C-alpha positions as CSV (number, residue, x, y, z in Angstrom):
1,M,-25.7,-18.4,-22.6
2,K,-26.7,-15.3,-20.5
3,N,-28.3,-17.4,-17.9
4,S,-25.2,-19.6,-17.6
5,F,-23.0,-16.5,-17.1
6,I,-25.3,-15.1,-14.4
7,A,-25.6,-18.4,-12.5
8,S,-21.8,-18.7,-12.5
9,L,-21.4,-15.1,-11.4
10,V,-23.8,-15.7,-8.5
11,E,-21.9,-18.9,-7.5
12,Y,-18.7,-17.0,-7.5
13,V,-20.1,-14.3,-5.3
14,K,-21.5,-16.9,-2.9
15,G,-18.3,-18.8,-2.8
16,A,-16.3,-15.5,-2.2
17,Y,-18.6,-14.5,0.6
18,D,-18.4,-18.0,2.2
19,E,-14.6,-17.8,2.1
20,L,-14.5,-14.4,3.6
21,V,-16.9,-15.2,6.4
22,H,-16.0,-18.7,7.3
23,H,-12.4,-19.4,6.2
24,V,-10.4,-16.2,6.6
25,V,-8.5,-15.6,9.8
26,W,-8.9,-11.9,10.6
27,P,-6.3,-10.2,12.7
28,S,-7.2,-9.0,16.2
29,W,-7.9,-5.3,16.9
30,Q,-4.6,-5.0,18.7
31,E,-2.6,-6.6,15.7
32,V,-4.3,-4.1,13.4
33,Q,-3.3,-1.2,15.7
34,K,0.3,-2.5,16.0
35,W,0.8,-3.0,12.3
36,T,-0.8,0.3,11.4
37,A,1.6,2.0,13.7
38,V,4.6,0.1,12.1
39,V,3.4,1.1,8.7
40,A,2.9,4.7,9.6
41,T,6.3,4.9,11.2
42,F,8.0,3.3,8.2
43,T,6.2,5.7,5.8
44,L,7.3,8.7,7.8
45,L,10.9,7.5,7.9
46,F,10.9,6.7,4.2
47,S,9.4,10.0,3.4
48,L,12.1,11.8,5.5
49,F,14.8,9.8,3.7
50,I,13.4,10.7,0.2
51,F,13.3,14.4,1.4
52,V,16.9,14.3,2.5
53,V,18.2,12.6,-0.8
54,D,16.1,15.1,-2.9
55,Y,17.6,18.0,-1.0
56,I,21.2,16.8,-1.4
57,F,20.8,16.2,-5.1
58,R,19.1,19.6,-5.5
59,E,22.1,21.3,-3.8
60,I,24.6,19.3,-5.9
61,L,22.8,20.3,-9.1
62,N,22.6,24.0,-8.0
63,F,26.3,23.9,-7.2
64,Y,27.0,22.4,-10.7
65,Y,24.9,24.9,-12.5
66,R,26.6,27.8,-10.6
67,L,29.9,26.3,-11.7
68,I,29.1,26.1,-15.4
69,R,27.6,29.6,-15.7
């Protein structure tokens, strides 16, 4: 039983390696750079949006808490 598990694990790793090396189409370096810039820009814009929304909600809640005091 243990030998069968090890043999199937070895076959799986060999198949995964073969798939990665011979069948996967990897992007070019220029594509990687372009999409990295796109993701970084989107991340910065989304972070800025979250910051603004957080600031607005904080100010609304502070105003509300000052009213009820």
